[in-house]
VEXDRENVO-93707 format. One record per residue (C-alpha): residue number from 1; residue in one letter; x, y, z. Coordinates in nm, 2 decimals, decimal comma, always signed. Each point is the difference from the previous one (the first is absolute). Example, Ala and Ser with C-alpha at 12.3 -4.5 7.8 and 13.67 -1.06 7.14 Angstrom:
2
  seq  type       x       y       z
    1     a   +1,23   -0,45   +0,78
    2     s   +0,14   +0,34   -0,07
***
This chain:
408
  seq  type       x       y       z
    1     m   -2,14   +0,27   -3,75
    2     s   -0,36   +0,05   +0,10
    3     r   -0,15   +0,34   -0,03
    4     t   -0,08   +0,00   +0,38
    5     a   +0,36   -0,08   +0,10
    6     r   +0,13   +0,27   -0,25
    7     i   -0,24   +0,26   +0,14
    8     a   +0,11   -0,09   +0,37
    9     i   +0,37   +0,04   -0,09
   10     l   -0,06   +0,32   -0,18
   11     c   -0,20   +0,13   +0,31
   12     v   +0,28   -0,09   +0,24
   13     s   +0,26   +0,17   -0,23
   14     a   -0,21   +0,30   -0,04
   15     a   -0,05   +0,04   +0,38
   16     i   +0,38   -0,04   +0,05
   17     f   +0,07   +0,26   -0,25
   18     c   -0,25   +0,24   +0,14
   19     y   +0,14   -0,04   +0,35
   20     v   +0,35   +0,05   -0,13
   21     g   -0,10   +0,32   -0,19
   22     l   -0,20   +0,14   +0,30
   23     g   +0,29   -0,08   +0,23
   24     h   +0,24   +0,20   -0,22
   25     v   -0,24   +0,29   +0,01
   26     l   -0,07   -0,01   +0,38
   27     g   +0,31   -0,16   +0,15
   28     g   +0,28   +0,18   -0,17
   29     t   +0,33   -0,17   +0,01
   30     q   -0,03   -0,16   +0,35
   31     d   -0,14   -0,33   -0,13
   32     d   +0,15   +0,01   -0,35
   33     k   +0,16   -0,35   +0,04
   34     a   -0,33   -0,15   +0,10
   35     y   -0,18   +0,15   -0,29
   36     k   +0,27   -0,11   -0,25
   37     s   -0,02   -0,35   +0,14
   38     l   -0,38   +0,00   -0,05
   39     t   +0,06   +0,13   -0,36
   40     v   +0,22   -0,30   -0,07
   41     y   -0,25   -0,24   +0,16
   42     g   -0,28   +0,14   -0,23
   43     e   +0,23   -0,03   -0,31
   44     v   +0,09   -0,36   +0,09
   45     l   -0,36   -0,08   +0,05
   46     q   -0,10   +0,13   -0,34
   47     k   +0,29   -0,19   -0,17
   48     i   -0,13   -0,33   +0,17
   49     q   -0,35   +0,08   -0,13
   50     q   +0,13   +0,07   -0,36
   51     d   +0,28   -0,25   -0,05
   52     y   -0,02   -0,29   +0,24
   53     v   -0,03   -0,35   -0,17
   54     d   -0,33   -0,08   +0,17
   55     e   -0,28   +0,20   +0,16
   56     p   +0,13   +0,11   +0,34
   57     n   -0,18   -0,06   +0,33
   58     l   -0,01   +0,35   +0,14
   59     h   -0,05   -0,13   +0,36
   60     q   +0,30   -0,22   -0,03
   61     v   +0,22   +0,26   -0,15
   62     t   -0,10   +0,26   +0,27
   63     a   +0,06   -0,25   +0,28
   64     g   +0,33   -0,12   -0,13
   65     a   +0,13   +0,36   -0,04
   66     l   -0,11   +0,08   +0,36
   67     h   +0,17   -0,31   +0,13
   68     g   +0,32   +0,10   -0,18
   69     l   -0,02   +0,35   +0,12
   70     l   -0,02   -0,11   +0,37
   71     e   +0,26   -0,26   -0,04
   72     s   +0,25   +0,24   -0,15
   73     l   -0,01   +0,20   +0,33
   74     d   +0,11   -0,26   +0,26
   75     p   -0,09   -0,37   +0,08
   76     a   -0,24   +0,10   +0,28
   77     s   -0,23   +0,21   -0,22
   78     s   -0,29   -0,17   -0,17
   79     y   -0,30   +0,04   -0,21
   80     l   -0,30   -0,20   +0,08
   81     t   -0,29   -0,03   -0,24
   82     p   -0,35   +0,05   +0,13
   83     r   -0,05   -0,37   +0,04
   84     e   +0,34   -0,05   +0,17
   85     y   -0,06   +0,31   +0,22
   86     t   -0,34   -0,13   +0,12
   87     e   +0,16   -0,34   +0,09
   88     y   +0,28   +0,19   +0,17
   89     k   -0,24   +0,19   +0,22
   90     e   -0,21   -0,31   +0,08
   91     k   +0,32   -0,20   +0,11
   92     l   +0,13   +0,29   +0,20
   93     a   -0,33   +0,02   +0,18
   94     s   -0,03   -0,37   +0,06
   95     h   +0,13   -0,10   +0,34
   96     a   -0,01   -0,36   -0,10
   97     a   +0,23   +0,05   -0,30
   98     g   +0,30   -0,23   -0,03
   99     e   +0,34   +0,06   -0,14
  100     t   +0,32   -0,18   -0,09
  101     g   +0,26   +0,19   +0,19
  102     l   +0,20   +0,15   -0,28
  103     t   +0,15   +0,35   -0,02
  104     l   +0,03   +0,08   -0,37
  105     s   +0,17   +0,25   -0,24
  106     k   +0,08   +0,00   -0,37
  107     r   +0,32   -0,06   -0,17
  108     y   +0,12   -0,15   -0,33
  109     g   -0,35   +0,09   -0,13
  110     y   -0,16   -0,26   +0,23
  111     i   -0,14   -0,02   +0,35
  112     i   +0,28   -0,09   +0,25
  113     v   -0,01   -0,13   +0,36
  114     v   +0,17   +0,24   +0,24
  115     s   -0,06   -0,19   +0,31
  116     v   -0,22   -0,28   +0,15
  117     l   -0,18   +0,00   +0,33
  118     p   +0,09   -0,29   +0,23
  119     e   -0,27   -0,26   +0,05
  120     s   -0,18   +0,13   -0,31
  121     p   -0,15   -0,20   -0,28
  122     a   +0,28   +0,13   -0,23
  123     e   +0,28   -0,12   +0,23
  124     k   -0,17   -0,34   +0,06
  125     a   -0,02   -0,04   -0,37
  126     g   +0,37   +0,07   -0,04
  127     v   -0,02   +0,35   -0,16
  128     r   +0,31   +0,21   +0,07
  129     s   +0,11   +0,36   -0,02
  130     g   +0,15   +0,06   -0,34
  131     d   -0,24   -0,24   -0,17
  132     i   -0,17   +0,14   -0,31
  133     l   -0,38   -0,05   -0,03
  134     e   -0,03   -0,06   -0,36
  135     s   -0,38   -0,05   +0,02
  136     i   -0,28   +0,05   +0,26
  137     a   -0,33   -0,18   -0,04
  138     g   +0,07   -0,08   -0,37
  139     f   +0,10   +0,37   -0,09
  140     t   +0,35   +0,09   -0,09
  141     t   +0,16   +0,26   +0,22
  142     r   +0,19   +0,15   -0,29
  143     e   -0,28   +0,27   -0,05
  144     m   -0,11   -0,01   +0,37
  145     s   +0,05   +0,28   +0,27
  146     v   +0,08   -0,09   +0,36
  147     g   -0,35   +0,12   +0,09
  148     q   -0,16   -0,24   -0,24
  149     a   +0,22   -0,29   +0,12
  150     e   -0,10   +0,07   +0,37
  151     n   -0,36   +0,01   -0,10
  152     l   +0,03   -0,34   -0,16
  153     l   +0,18   -0,15   +0,29
  154     h   -0,24   +0,12   +0,25
  155     g   -0,34   -0,18   +0,04
  156     q   -0,23   -0,21   +0,23
  157     q   +0,21   -0,20   +0,25
  158     g   +0,01   -0,38   -0,09
  159     t   -0,01   +0,08   -0,38
  160     g   +0,30   -0,07   -0,22
  161     v   +0,18   +0,19   -0,26
  162     k   +0,27   -0,15   -0,25
  163     v   +0,32   +0,19   -0,06
  164     g   +0,27   -0,07   -0,23
  165     v   +0,33   +0,05   +0,17
  166     v   +0,35   +0,03   -0,17
  167     r   +0,28   -0,06   +0,23
  168     r   +0,35   +0,13   +0,00
  169     g   +0,20   -0,17   -0,28
  170     k   -0,30   -0,15   -0,17
  171     t   -0,20   +0,11   -0,30
  172     d   -0,32   -0,20   +0,02
  173     p   -0,26   +0,06   +0,26
  174     d   -0,11   -0,24   +0,27
  175     m   -0,38   +0,01   +0,04
  176     i   -0,08   +0,02   +0,38
  177     d   -0,34   +0,01   +0,17
  178     l   -0,03   +0,25   +0,29
  179     v   -0,30   -0,04   +0,24
  180     r   -0,09   +0,34   +0,13
  181     e   -0,01   +0,03   +0,38
  182     k   -0,08   +0,28   +0,25
  183     l   +0,33   +0,06   +0,15
  184     a   +0,07   +0,06   +0,36
  185     p   +0,24   +0,28   +0,09
  186     a   +0,36   -0,12   -0,05
  187     k   +0,18   -0,06   +0,32
  188     m   +0,32   +0,18   +0,10
  189     v   +0,28   -0,26   +0,08
  190     a   +0,22   +0,08   +0,30
  191     e   +0,30   -0,21   +0,07
  192     k   +0,30   +0,03   +0,23
  193     v   +0,29   -0,10   -0,22
  194     d   +0,28   +0,09   +0,23
  195     p   +0,01   +0,08   +0,38
  196     d   +0,01   +0,37   -0,09
  197     i   -0,19   +0,01   -0,33
  198     l   -0,37   -0,01   -0,09
  199     a   -0,11   -0,06   -0,36
  200     l   -0,35   +0,12   -0,11
  201     r   -0,14   -0,12   -0,33
  202     l   -0,27   +0,22   -0,13
  203     p   -0,21   -0,16   -0,28
  204     t   -0,22   +0,32   -0,02
  205     l   -0,03   +0,34   +0,14
  206     e   -0,37   -0,01   +0,05
  207     p   -0,16   +0,25   +0,23
  208     g   +0,09   -0,07   +0,36
  209     r   +0,34   -0,15   -0,09
  210     a   +0,20   +0,30   +0,15
  211     d   -0,17   -0,06   +0,34
  212     e   +0,08   -0,37   -0,02
  213     v   +0,36   +0,08   -0,07
  214     r   +0,02   +0,26   +0,27
  215     n   -0,13   -0,23   +0,26
  216     r   +0,25   -0,28   -0,10
  217     l   +0,29   +0,24   +0,01
  218     l   -0,09   +0,11   +0,35
  219     e   -0,03   -0,37   +0,11
  220     a   +0,34   -0,07   -0,16
  221     e   +0,16   +0,30   +0,19
  222     k   -0,13   -0,15   +0,33
  223     q   +0,16   -0,34   -0,10
  224     g   +0,34   +0,17   -0,04
  225     i   +0,00   -0,01   -0,38
  226     h   +0,19   +0,28   -0,15
  227     k   +0,00   -0,06   -0,38
  228     v   -0,28   -0,05   -0,26
  229     v   -0,02   -0,14   -0,35
  230     i   -0,31   +0,10   -0,20
  231     d   -0,08   -0,22   -0,30
  232     v   -0,23   +0,17   -0,26
  233     r   +0,08   -0,23   -0,28
  234     d   -0,32   -0,13   -0,16
  235     c   -0,18   +0,29   +0,17
  236     g   -0,22   +0,19   -0,26
  237     r   -0,32   +0,09   +0,18
  238     g   -0,12   +0,26   +0,24
  239     p   -0,03   +0,38   -0,01
  240     a   +0,31   +0,22   -0,01
  241     s   -0,12   +0,16   +0,33
  242     e   +0,08   -0,33   +0,18
  243     g   +0,35   +0,00   -0,15
  244     i   +0,05   +0,35   +0,13
  245     a   -0,13   -0,09   +0,34
  246     i   +0,25   -0,28   +0,03
  247     a   +0,28   +0,22   -0,10
  248     r   -0,09   +0,25   +0,27
  249     l   +0,06   -0,28   +0,25
  250     f   +0,37   +0,02   -0,10
  251     v   +0,08   +0,34   -0,15
  252     s   +0,02   +0,29   +0,24
  253     s   +0,05   +0,29   -0,24
  254     g   +0,00   +0,08   -0,37
  255     t   -0,23   -0,05   -0,30
  256     l   -0,15   -0,34   -0,04
  257     a   -0,17   +0,04   -0,34
  258     t   -0,19   +0,26   -0,22
  259     l   -0,32   -0,05   -0,19
  260     r   -0,04   +0,20   -0,31
  261     g   -0,25   +0,01   -0,29
  262     q   -0,14   +0,25   -0,26
  263     t   -0,33   +0,04   +0,19
  264     v   +0,11   -0,13   +0,34
  265     s   +0,14   +0,25   +0,26
  266     t   +0,37   -0,08   +0,07
  267     e   +0,02   -0,17   +0,33
  268     v   +0,33   -0,05   +0,20
  269     f   +0,01   -0,27   +0,25
  270     s   +0,25   +0,07   +0,28
  271     a   +0,15   -0,20   +0,27
  272     d   -0,16   +0,05   +0,35
  273     p   +0,24   -0,05   +0,30
  274     s   -0,30   -0,06   +0,23
  275     k   -0,09   -0,32   -0,20
  276     v   +0,35   -0,16   +0,01
  277     v   +0,00   -0,32   +0,20
  278     w   +0,33   -0,17   -0,13
  279     k   +0,33   +0,17   +0,01
  280     g   +0,21   -0,30   -0,05
  281     p   +0,15   -0,13   -0,33
  282     v   -0,24   -0,11   -0,27
  283     s   +0,05   -0,17   -0,34
  284     v   -0,28   -0,02   -0,27
  285     l   -0,01   -0,28   -0,27
  286     i   -0,13   +0,08   -0,34
  287     d   +0,00   -0,12   -0,36
  288     g   -0,21   +0,01   -0,32
  289     t   -0,30   -0,14   +0,18
  290     t   -0,02   +0,30   +0,24
  291     s   -0,24   +0,27   -0,13
  292     g   -0,24   +0,27   +0,11
  293     a   -0,01   +0,09   +0,37
  294     a   +0,29   -0,22   +0,08
  295     e   +0,21   +0,21   -0,24
  296     v   -0,09   +0,31   +0,19
  297     l   +0,11   -0,16   +0,32
  298     a   +0,33   -0,13   -0,14
  299     s   +0,07   +0,34   -0,17
  300     a   -0,05   +0,18   +0,32
  301     i   +0,24   -0,21   +0,19
  302     a   +0,27   +0,02   -0,28
  303     a   -0,02   +0,36   -0,07
  304     n   +0,03   +0,11   +0,36
  305     h   +0,29   -0,23   +0,06
  306     r   -0,20   -0,17   +0,28
  307     g   +0,12   -0,35   -0,10
  308     d   +0,11   -0,24   -0,26
  309     v   -0,24   -0,08   -0,29
  310     v   +0,13   -0,33   -0,13
  311     g   -0,09   -0,20   -0,32
  312     e   -0,10   +0,12   -0,35
  313     r   -0,19   +0,29   -0,15
  314     t   -0,36   +0,00   +0,06
  315     f   -0,27   -0,02   -0,27
  316     g   -0,13   +0,37   +0,00
  317     l   -0,36   +0,02   +0,07
  318     a   -0,04   +0,27   +0,26
  319     s   -0,29   +0,21   -0,13
  320     e   -0,35   +0,10   +0,07
  321     q   -0,29   -0,07   -0,23
  322     k   -0,35   +0,14   -0,03
  323     v   -0,30   -0,16   -0,15
  324     i   -0,18   +0,24   -0,24
  325     p   -0,35   -0,10   -0,14
  326     l   -0,07   +0,12   -0,36
  327     e   -0,34   +0,11   -0,15
  328     d   -0,05   -0,31   -0,21
  329     g   +0,04   -0,23   +0,30
  330     a   +0,37   -0,08   -0,05
  331     g   +0,26   +0,07   +0,26
  332     l   +0,36   +0,11   +0,03
  333     i   +0,25   -0,12   +0,26
  334     l   +0,25   +0,29   -0,02
  335     t   +0,32   +0,06   +0,18
  336     v   -0,04   +0,35   +0,14
  337     a   +0,31   +0,03   +0,21
  338     n   +0,35   -0,16   +0,06
  339     y   +0,20   -0,05   +0,31
  340     f   +0,35   +0,16   -0,01
  341     n   +0,30   -0,09   +0,22
  342     p   +0,16   +0,26   +0,22
  343     s   +0,24   +0,06   -0,28
  344     g   -0,28   +0,10   -0,23
  345     k   +0,01   -0,31   -0,22
  346     s   -0,32   -0,17   -0,11
  347     i   -0,03   -0,35   +0,17
  348     l   -0,23   -0,10   -0,29
  349     e   +0,28   +0,07   -0,25
  350     e   +0,31   -0,08   +0,20
  351     g   -0,10   -0,26   +0,25
  352     v   +0,20   -0,02   +0,32
  353     v   +0,36   -0,07   -0,04
  354     p   +0,16   -0,20   +0,29
  355     t   +0,29   +0,14   +0,20
  356     e   +0,14   -0,36   -0,01
  357     v   -0,06   -0,18   -0,33
  358     v   -0,03   -0,37   +0,04
  359     s   -0,16   -0,23   -0,25
  360     a   -0,20   -0,30   +0,10
  361     s   -0,05   -0,12   -0,35
  362     a   +0,27   -0,27   +0,02
  363     a   -0,17   -0,15   +0,31
  364     d   -0,34   +0,02   -0,16
  365     d   +0,10   -0,15   -0,34
  366     s   +0,21   -0,29   +0,16
  367     g   -0,31   -0,21   +0,04
  368     d   -0,19   +0,12   -0,30
  369     g   -0,11   -0,24   -0,28
  370     d   -0,10   -0,34   +0,15
  371     s   -0,06   +0,15   +0,35
  372     a   -0,25   +0,24   -0,14
  373     s   -0,25   -0,27   -0,08
  374     s   +0,02   -0,12   +0,36
  375     d   -0,06   +0,35   +0,12
  376     d   -0,31   +0,01   -0,22
  377     q   -0,13   -0,31   +0,17
  378     q   +0,07   +0,10   +0,36
  379     g   -0,02   +0,38   +0,04
  380     p   +0,12   +0,11   +0,33
  381     a   -0,29   +0,04   +0,26
  382     e   +0,19   +0,25   +0,22
  383     p   +0,23   +0,31   -0,08
  384     r   +0,35   -0,13   -0,08
  385     p   +0,23   +0,00   +0,30
  386     l   +0,30   +0,23   +0,00
  387     s   +0,29   -0,23   -0,09
  388     p   +0,38   +0,06   +0,09
  389     e   +0,07   -0,13   -0,37
  390     d   -0,19   +0,30   -0,14
  391     p   +0,29   +0,22   -0,11
  392     v   -0,20   +0,33   +0,04
  393     f   -0,10   -0,10   +0,36
  394     k   +0,35   -0,11   +0,07
  395     k   +0,15   +0,33   -0,11
  396     a   -0,25   +0,19   +0,21
  397     i   +0,10   -0,20   +0,31
  398     d   +0,36   +0,05   -0,07
  399     l   -0,04   +0,38   -0,03
  400     l   -0,20   +0,01   +0,32
  401     k   +0,28   -0,18   +0,17
  402     t   +0,26   +0,23   -0,13
  403     p   +0,16   +0,19   +0,31
  404     a   -0,08   +0,37   +0,06
  405     k   -0,34   -0,01   -0,20
  406     k   -0,15   +0,33   +0,04
  407     a   -0,35   +0,04   +0,13
  408     a   -0,25   +0,29   -0,06
***
């Protein structure tokens, strides 16, 4: 080990121990756990300095420790190095930036696709929800945070990024080229599926979606339609406030959701009878591709017994993040608050459990294998239509047609 590196590590260790000692004197017992953790960190750093087989790279050791620290909290929290945080800010500020249309999380140690936007580069290339991204731009996602993955996937429109995709039932990744595009707002699909039933597919809950839904419901009422199906499968984008606003169109009383965090003031979101525009029966379709704001919406409908929620448990991503710059130019994407359902359970931890459990996996898997390659070649250009062969949709229709279905 070089003398410079040894001195640098000793200085960092000394600073940590001084901070720990001072904290014990000034802080009493309030932050004992934090001080003990720092003590352990300093001890580990010294052992690395003294006993590691090769001369350690202090920068890599520190960055790796911080990545692991943030990843141990939840999938949405991330540490960005100074270089990564600079790129993150530049891409965020660039209105010409392109993206791939993926909503991501982390499971099994790798980046996983939660949902795919319709008409996006990812959908056109055949990427599906549940796929594991084994690599992005040549970097393995094994040691990658969601923030880092999103940073790599975003870029100038028209440029490409190569991803290694591991599909269900396979072990080797398929290398796929995604061409970044500036995506137009995803369209809501409204379809009259029965003389008395309107189906709304919401691919995102972007700002303004609640007004769009409200107008369509008022129009449906004028047309003599009395029942509604809301499909939020594959819906993983948009602020939670939009999910709450849509829930208020249906729920006349009760709590819709609660937002809580250590440094965030508790906020209870309640129904508002003046906002209700639909008093007829409603069913909501969910599954493991439903996340974020859509989970808040589904949870509000289910917990207030306003309608049937049909399908499978949602992914569990309803939370709020804050971007925190650090002194050395790095940045944190930190989860600062979680959304809780009216029963007090964390949606991030529990997801949303349907009132009517129906699995669509049999239908999804029936054409898997050979048909997957054809999907890769001709990704759908429009959001998939609601099909009577879809078991989740069929169950929702059957429930709506059940006599004496109660309204709000």
